[in-house]
N, C-alpha and C positions, 0 to 999 in steps of 0.2 A: 488460446490454448490458456486454462487457469488451472494451476494445480500447487502444493505444498510441500517442504523440506523434512530434518531428522535429529539422532540422539550420540552424543559426543565424550570424549575425554578432557580434560583440561588442558588445551595445547594451543599454542599460537604464538606470536610474535613476543619477544621478551617484553617492549617495552608496552604492551597492551598486558595490564591488570586486570584480574578478575574482581569484581568489588560487589557488595551487598546492594540489592536497587529494591526499587518498589516493582514488583511484580504485577501483570495483568490480573493475574489471581487475586494477589491482597486488592489492588485498586477497585475491580469488580466488587468485592464485598465492601471496602467502604464507601463506594458510589451507591449501591444498593442499599445500605444502612440510611446514611445521608438523606437522600431522594426520599427513601421510604418515610423518612419524619418528616420531612417537608411536605410532602404528599397528604399525611396523615393532619397537620397544620391547618391547611385550606379549608377543611369543613367546620373545624373548629373556630377558625378566624371568621367565618361568615356565621357560625352560630353567634358568637361573642357579638358581632355587630348587631344580627338580627336581635340578639337579646336586648342590647342598650336601646333598640328603635323601639321595642315591644314595650320596655316600660315607659320611655317616654309617651308612647301611645295609648298607653294602658292594655296592652295584651301581653300575652305569654307564647314564648316561642319556644316548643318541645324541643328536647336535646336529639333523642335516640335516632331521630331520622339523620341527622350529620355525622353522629357517631356512627352507624352503621354504613354509612357513605364511605368515612375515612378509613374504617376496617375494610370495606370492598376494595377501595381504589389501590391500598396497599398491596392488600393479597393478590390482587391483578397484575401488579407491577413487579412484585417478587416474584411469581410464577413466570411470566416473560424472561427476567434475569436471571432466574434458575435453568430457563430451557438454554439460554445463551451460554450459562456459565457451565452446565454440565453436557450439553450436546453441541450448541449451533457452533462453538468455536472449534470444533474438532472434526468438522465435517469439510471434507476434500471432494470440489468437484472438477471435472475437466471438460471442457465444451471444446470439440472438435470443430473447425471450421475451416472449409476449402475455400481458398483464394487465389483469384488466376488476374492476370494483369498483361495486357500484350507486351508490355515492356519486360516481363521476365522470359529467359532465353529458355528454350525448349530444354536443354540439358538438366534446368534445374526442376524439373515435372518432378512431383512427388518431396519436393525439399521441404524437411519438417521442421516447424520453430515450434519450440514450447516457451509460452512466454508467463513468468512468475512474476510476480510483485508484492511489495508490502509485506514481508517478512515477519516486521518488529517482533523480533527474535525473543524477546522477554515474553510473548505470548505465551510460549512453552516451557517456562522454567518450572511449572507444577506439573507436566509432561514431557521431559525432554525427547521421549523417545519417539513422540509426534514427529520430530522434525526427520527423522531417518524414514519413517512411512512416507512422508514428502519425497524426499530425494528417490526412496526406491519406487513410487509412483513414476516421477520424471525419467528415472534410467529407464524402465519399463517400456516408455514410448518411443523408445530410441530415436532421440532427437538428431536431426544435422545439426540445431544452433539451438542453445537456451539463451533467450533474452531477458536481463531482469531489470526491472524499471522502477528500481530505489526503494529507500525505507527499508535497508536491512535491520536497523536497530530503532527504537523508538527516544532512548535519551543520552545514550554512550555507547561508546564503542566497546565497552566490557561487556556486553550483553552477548557480541557475537562469539567472544574466546570458546565457551564451554561447546560450542556446535562447529569447530574448526574442521573435525575430521571428517565430519558427516556433508559440510558444506566440500569440502575438496574431492567428496566421492561422485559430485554430479560429474554424469559424464555426456558428453555428444561430439559428433565429429568435429565440428569446428569450434568447441569450447563454449563458456560461458561468458556473455558481453555484457556491461552493465552501467548504470550510470546512477546518479545521486539525487535522492529525493531531500524533500526540507529537512526530514529528521536526519538524516545522512549528514547535514553541515554541523549538528550539536547545538542546535539553537535552542533546544530544551533542557540541555546536558546542566546538571548541577555543579558538576566539578571543574567544568570550562568555561570560566566566569568572564575572562577578557577578551577582547576581538584576538589577539596574538595566540591565545591558548586554544580559542576555537580552531583558528587555522592549523596551529602545529597538530591538532587532535585529528582536523580532518586530512592533513597529508599521511599522518599515521595511518588512518583507515583505509586511504584510496593504497596506501602500500600494502596493508593487511590483505586487501581484496587482490593487487596482481600478483606480490609476492608469496604470499601464505595461502591464498585458495587458487592461485593461477587463473584469476579471472582477466579479462580483459575491460578494463574502466576507461569509460569516453567520458572526457570531460571537455565539451566543445570540439569535438573531434571526430575523426571518421576511420574506420578499417574496412578494406575490401577482402572479401570471400572469393577466392576464385576455386572452380572445377576443374576437373580433366581436362575440359575441353578449352578452358582458359577463357570463359564466361565468367563476367563477376556480379555481386551482389554488392552494395555498397551499406553499411550499416555506419548512421550517423548517431551521434550521441549528443543531448546537451545537458548542464549541470541544471538544477531545480528552475524553472521559471513560468509564470503565470501570465503576465502581461496583460492582464485585462482586468476589470472589475468583478471577476466570476470567485467565488468560494470566498476563502479568506487570506490575507496577505501574509505570506512567511518570509521568504527569502528570494532574491531574483539574482542567479548566478550565471543564468543560461545566456549564451550567444549563438545564434541559429546560423548567421553568415559566416564567422568563424569556424563551425561546426563543418559547415558545407564546403569549405574551401578545400580544394584536390579531390573530392569526392569524384569517381569515375563515373561513364556514361550508363553504365549498367542499372540496374533495377534498385533502387533506394529504398532503404527502410529507415524510419525515423525513433530512436527511446526519447520520449520526453516524458517525466514524472506525472507532471500536472497536464489532465486534459484540454483545461483551459487554452493553454497553448497552442493547440491544434485550432481553434477556430480564431484565436488571435492572429497568428503568425504563419500558418502553414495552408491550411486549404484556403485555395482562390490566389494566394500570394506565392506559392513555390510549385515546383515540380514533383514533390514528393509523394509518390502512391501512397504508402502506408506508413500510419501510427501507432504506435506502441506506448500506452499509456496506464496510471495507475491511480495512485493518491483517494479515489473519493471513498473508497471501503463501501459503496453504496449506503453511506451512513451507517453500517453495521447490521441496518434491519431492512426486511421487506415485507410491505403489506399488501399481498394479493398484487405481487407484480410492481408495486409502486414503492421508490425508497426515498426518504425525506432528503437525502442529497440534491434532487431533481430540485429543491427551491433554491439551491447556489450554483449549480454547475449545467449548463446546456446538455453536456455529455458525461454519463454519469458510469453507465454499466452494459459493457457488449459493445457488438459491431456498431458504425455508423458510416455509412457511404454519401456523399456528397459529388456529382460529378464521378470522375474516375479516381476519386481520394477517398481514402479508407481511415477510419481510426479504430481502434478496439482498446477499450477501457476493461482492464484486469483490476477485480476488486479485493484482490489481495489475498495473502493468505493469513496474516496476522492479523492483530487487534489492539 
């Protein structure tokens, strides 16, 4: 299931301080301007080269077709970006998937999991009330379990602080279980420059999720969910890991063999941020029936059902089944 979260007061652990950072809104505007200029330059460079060839060859190359082409391309690009800026990034879609497997005990019939991913909370800094809408949408689904597959932030832990009260209001019967994505390791942070600073920052972030939000953070470990009948579901979580040549290399901290250790004999669910991990280490190599991932964002764009992330990843969006093993890739709430 794919959904999104809400709006908060500035609250949070005292060691996490709110600071000014580049918001998604500002980044989109800067990207739109710079890319628009670059797009406009291409026809002009072609016209300049053609003019040079024309002078050598004794013929004249007219400018207007190149000028109009530049204008048309820039306007088309800015129209697409305007749609994403004003409309696309605020859309919430919920995909309801019925999942069956013979290792699920009948007492879990109807058990509802809400799978969310890639909040990238700075996305909402110009409309923080949208996070509350996401949280309300999730709570309205009355989940038994909420699974978050990483990337709560983009560059720094401070992004999460303004949304603390909203995220704490997420409700489900068995709580919220989360894992860390590549961004959650602060590898893109401007304030955590050394390895030790990043490690301390990550530990503070994990502490924030556990003790402030009340989430269960799985770092190469597992937990068991036991119902009234004594039947169990094991939720296994790994730190970010790709393990293949798919996508782009970020940080490899996952340890599946360690995460599985001690997991019960009941139905198993794996939370792994990067879907490339599934094809590399899970499907056909383990007996884990269901894996939930995020990370790809479907490259932030879909054209008639196709998304550019399929050029980099084997599995980019939605449900995939190989034998009796299933992967679901959530394209995320933030950008």
